[in-house]
C-alpha positions as a Python dict, from the first residue, in 0.01 Angstrom:
ca = {
    (1, 'M'): (0, 0, 0),
    (2, 'S'): (-71, -353, -4),
    (3, 'E'): (-114, -547, 320),
    (4, 'P'): (162, -663, 480),
    (5, 'L'): (194, -1081, 433),
    (6, 'V'): (326, -1122, 778),
    (7, 'A'): (136, -1072, 1125),
    (8, 'D'): (281, -1301, 1382),
    (9, 'F'): (620, -1193, 1477),
    (10, 'A'): (820, -1368, 1794),
    (11, 'F'): (1117, -1135, 1864),
    (12, 'Q'): (1402, -1253, 2156),
    (13, 'G'): (1724, -1073, 2265),
    (14, 'P'): (1820, -757, 2333),
    (15, 'K'): (1676, -478, 2095),
    (16, 'S'): (1950, -246, 2063),
    (17, 'G'): (2390, -321, 2020),
    (18, 'A'): (2400, -620, 1901),
    (19, 'D'): (2643, -657, 1545),
    (20, 'R'): (2412, -951, 1415),
    (21, 'A'): (2074, -1098, 1429),
    (22, 'V'): (1901, -1393, 1343),
    (23, 'L'): (1585, -1477, 1128),
    (24, 'L'): (1422, -1825, 1178),
    (25, 'A'): (1189, -1943, 972),
    (26, 'H'): (981, -2256, 1033),
    (27, 'G'): (898, -2572, 831),
    (28, 'A'): (591, -2680, 677),
    (29, 'G'): (437, -2874, 917),
    (30, 'A'): (509, -2679, 1206),
    (31, 'D'): (481, -2292, 1304),
    (32, 'M'): (706, -2041, 1452),
    (33, 'D'): (697, -2218, 1832),
    (34, 'A'): (858, -2559, 1705),
    (35, 'P'): (1047, -2678, 1945),
    (36, 'A'): (1367, -2655, 1727),
    (37, 'L'): (1319, -2292, 1651),
    (38, 'T'): (1237, -2172, 2032),
    (39, 'T'): (1548, -2382, 2178),
    (40, 'V'): (1781, -2178, 1932),
    (41, 'A'): (1612, -1873, 1973),
    (42, 'D'): (1668, -1906, 2360),
    (43, 'A'): (1998, -1986, 2311),
    (44, 'L'): (2094, -1721, 2071),
    (45, 'A'): (1920, -1443, 2351),
    (46, 'D'): (2126, -1619, 2626),
    (47, 'A'): (2430, -1512, 2406),
    (48, 'G'): (2289, -1167, 2324),
    (49, 'V'): (2184, -1193, 1937),
    (50, 'P'): (1853, -1106, 1909),
    (51, 'S'): (1634, -1332, 1657),
    (52, 'L'): (1280, -1318, 1526),
    (53, 'R'): (1068, -1587, 1472),
    (54, 'F'): (753, -1552, 1257),
    (55, 'N'): (455, -1762, 1108),
    (56, 'Y'): (367, -1782, 756),
    (57, 'P'): (31, -1646, 606),
    (58, 'Y'): (-87, -2021, 590),
    (59, 'K'): (-49, -2089, 949),
    (60, 'V'): (-198, -1722, 1062),
    (61, 'A'): (-527, -1843, 858),
    (62, 'G'): (-515, -2223, 979),
    (63, 'R'): (-451, -2387, 692),
    (64, 'R'): (-232, -2699, 669),
    (65, 'A'): (-110, -2644, 307),
    (66, 'P'): (177, -2409, 276),
    (67, 'D'): (137, -2105, 54),
    (68, 'R'): (229, -2112, -301),
    (69, 'A'): (630, -2026, -334),
    (70, 'P'): (627, -1664, -438),
    (71, 'V'): (393, -1592, -88),
    (72, 'L'): (665, -1769, 125),
    (73, 'L'): (941, -1597, -81),
    (74, 'A'): (756, -1262, -18),
    (75, 'S'): (706, -1324, 328),
    (76, 'T'): (1081, -1437, 407),
    (77, 'R'): (1206, -1105, 235),
    (78, 'E'): (916, -937, 452),
    (79, 'A'): (1051, -1086, 775),
    (80, 'A'): (1377, -1012, 698),
    (81, 'A'): (1292, -637, 648),
    (82, 'E'): (1112, -652, 963),
    (83, 'L'): (1430, -791, 1188),
    (84, 'G'): (1629, -526, 1001),
    (85, 'R'): (1361, -243, 1118),
    (86, 'R'): (1385, -391, 1516),
    (87, 'T'): (1745, -404, 1552),
    (88, 'G'): (1866, -106, 1343),
    (89, 'L'): (2082, -366, 1107),
    (90, 'A'): (2144, -387, 795),
    (91, 'P'): (2081, -674, 562),
    (92, 'E'): (2471, -796, 542),
    (93, 'R'): (2395, -809, 964),
    (94, 'L'): (2163, -1026, 948),
    (95, 'V'): (2174, -1467, 932),
    (96, 'L'): (1886, -1625, 749),
    (97, 'G'): (1770, -1961, 835),
    (98, 'G'): (1523, -2210, 996),
    (99, 'R'): (1369, -2492, 967),
    (100, 'S'): (1352, -2729, 669),
    (101, 'M'): (1091, -2551, 441),
    (102, 'G'): (1189, -2219, 625),
    (103, 'G'): (1524, -2229, 586),
    (104, 'R'): (1533, -2353, 198),
    (105, 'M'): (1289, -2043, 121),
    (106, 'C'): (1593, -1841, 275),
    (107, 'S'): (1839, -1995, 84),
    (108, 'L'): (1627, -1921, -236),
    (109, 'V'): (1596, -1525, -164),
    (110, 'V'): (1976, -1494, -102),
    (111, 'A'): (2030, -1651, -432),
    (112, 'D'): (1747, -1494, -582),
    (113, 'E'): (1852, -1400, -948),
    (114, 'A'): (1715, -1089, -1035),
    (115, 'E'): (1707, -945, -665),
    (116, 'P'): (1939, -1151, -439),
    (117, 'L'): (1881, -1039, -63),
    (118, 'G'): (2212, -951, 125),
    (119, 'A'): (2276, -1174, 448),
    (120, 'L'): (2560, -1254, 662),
    (121, 'G'): (2501, -1623, 645),
    (122, 'L'): (2218, -1882, 594),
    (123, 'L'): (2161, -2166, 890),
    (124, 'M'): (1978, -2407, 750),
    (125, 'L'): (1838, -2675, 991),
    (126, 'G'): (1737, -2966, 816),
    (127, 'Y'): (1753, -2902, 456),
    (128, 'P'): (1500, -3073, 235),
    (129, 'L'): (1735, -3167, -65),
    (130, 'H'): (1412, -3304, -185),
    (131, 'A'): (1069, -3405, -155),
    (132, 'A'): (928, -3740, 28),
    (133, 'G'): (1004, -4007, -257),
    (134, 'K'): (1174, -3802, -514),
    (135, 'P'): (1533, -3809, -451),
    (136, 'E'): (1581, -3738, -850),
    (137, 'R'): (1425, -3388, -818),
    (138, 'R'): (1727, -3184, -581),
    (139, 'R'): (1645, -2858, -475),
    (140, 'D'): (1996, -2766, -510),
    (141, 'D'): (2000, -2554, -851),
    (142, 'H'): (2014, -2227, -727),
    (143, 'F'): (2325, -2359, -479),
    (144, 'P'): (2567, -2208, -733),
    (145, 'R'): (2426, -1826, -647),
    (146, 'I'): (2479, -1867, -270),
    (147, 'A'): (2712, -1620, -155),
    (148, 'C'): (2742, -1616, 205),
    (149, 'P'): (2873, -1889, 459),
    (150, 'I'): (2631, -2126, 482),
    (151, 'L'): (2593, -2372, 805),
    (152, 'F'): (2397, -2723, 724),
    (153, 'V'): (2281, -2901, 1053),
    (154, 'S'): (2128, -3238, 953),
    (155, 'G'): (2002, -3548, 1097),
    (156, 'T'): (2246, -3848, 982),
    (157, 'R'): (1899, -4052, 915),
    (158, 'D'): (1755, -3769, 704),
    (159, 'A'): (1527, -3928, 445),
    (160, 'L'): (1488, -3598, 265),
    (161, 'A'): (1879, -3490, 255),
    (162, 'P'): (2098, -3862, 275),
    (163, 'K'): (2441, -3690, 420),
    (164, 'E'): (2590, -3804, 100),
    (165, 'A'): (2383, -3637, -143),
    (166, 'L'): (2340, -3340, 68),
    (167, 'E'): (2755, -3338, 103),
    (168, 'R'): (2756, -3352, -294),
    (169, 'S'): (2511, -3101, -384),
    (170, 'A'): (2698, -2856, -130),
    (171, 'T'): (2973, -2865, -338),
    (172, 'L'): (2792, -2656, -588),
    (173, 'I'): (2818, -2336, -330),
    (174, 'P'): (3102, -2116, -416),
    (175, 'G'): (3376, -2149, -142),
    (176, 'T'): (3287, -2479, -19),
    (177, 'V'): (3640, -2538, -44),
    (178, 'D'): (3798, -2236, 173),
    (179, 'G'): (3549, -2308, 452),
    (180, 'T'): (3236, -2089, 416),
    (181, 'V'): (3019, -2411, 373),
    (182, 'D'): (2968, -2608, 712),
    (183, 'F'): (2831, -2909, 834),
    (184, 'H'): (2678, -3033, 1171),
    (185, 'W'): (2549, -3384, 1197),
    (186, 'L'): (2305, -3495, 1417),
    (187, 'T'): (2346, -3857, 1524),
    (188, 'T'): (2099, -4113, 1442),
    (189, 'A'): (1849, -3790, 1391),
    (190, 'D'): (1537, -3777, 1122),
    (191, 'H'): (1426, -3499, 958),
    (192, 'G'): (1240, -3423, 1242),
    (193, 'F'): (1567, -3375, 1437),
    (194, 'R'): (1420, -3739, 1652),
    (195, 'P'): (1681, -3964, 1741),
    (196, 'L'): (1693, -4319, 1794),
    (197, 'K'): (1609, -4467, 2132),
    (198, 'S'): (1936, -4660, 2074),
    (199, 'S'): (2147, -4361, 2061),
    (200, 'G'): (2066, -4261, 2421),
    (201, 'L'): (2005, -3917, 2343),
    (202, 'T'): (1646, -3762, 2366),
    (203, 'P'): (1469, -3507, 2097),
    (204, 'E'): (1567, -3208, 2393),
    (205, 'D'): (1924, -3344, 2387),
    (206, 'V'): (1917, -3258, 1968),
    (207, 'F'): (1751, -2948, 1991),
    (208, 'R'): (2038, -2832, 2267),
    (209, 'D'): (2300, -2975, 2007),
    (210, 'V'): (2118, -2795, 1742),
    (211, 'A'): (2094, -2482, 1938),
    (212, 'D'): (2461, -2491, 2084),
    (213, 'A'): (2641, -2552, 1721),
    (214, 'S'): (2411, -2267, 1594),
    (215, 'V'): (2484, -1996, 1836),
    (216, 'K'): (2876, -2099, 1810),
    (217, 'W'): (2832, -2072, 1419),
    (218, 'V'): (2643, -1733, 1417),
    (219, 'Q'): (2926, -1584, 1657),
    (220, 'G'): (3199, -1723, 1469),
    (221, 'L'): (3070, -1528, 1121),
    (222, 'V'): (3367, -1260, 1043),
    (223, 'M'): (3185, -975, 903),
}
């Protein structure tokens, strides 16, 4: 048997009795202790919802550049399976998501053509619709294969997912009309969830907004 790809985990919340749980994957330039993720994890724990954060292999190895897509995708699957083991919940009871790259990896495993991973929902915290400076290369080819509810939590100044472009791409997702695709917009926040000073908001205010919206949506998912 090959060695596991994921070694670093942070589990929060009840270890039994919950009917749903959330996987939180980190963004390319951060790790599992990024404030946006820990704030959401703390709020979920307060609400009685377990969550699992993890580090991708390149972070464990101390590298800056992310692993290649096959490793990221395999690691995401491995982490989701670990959350299922720790909670005793089936894949269909797990919400998969996270920040930027991590959220995108979750959406890709759920929409995989050969072996889609079941999920209760997808929580996209700053979905990177395109790479910096490449708006013509949208990362939405897999959207038509997403078959579960999805919440996009994005800043109104996100240069990697402008509001109009993200809303337009989201129309590719089945169920957009009947309400299975939701948005929560963070006023003046950029891709890193940093608000303009003129807004009167602090990054901590934005993180709490992200956490509140995430918990409310996760709790409202119908099984």
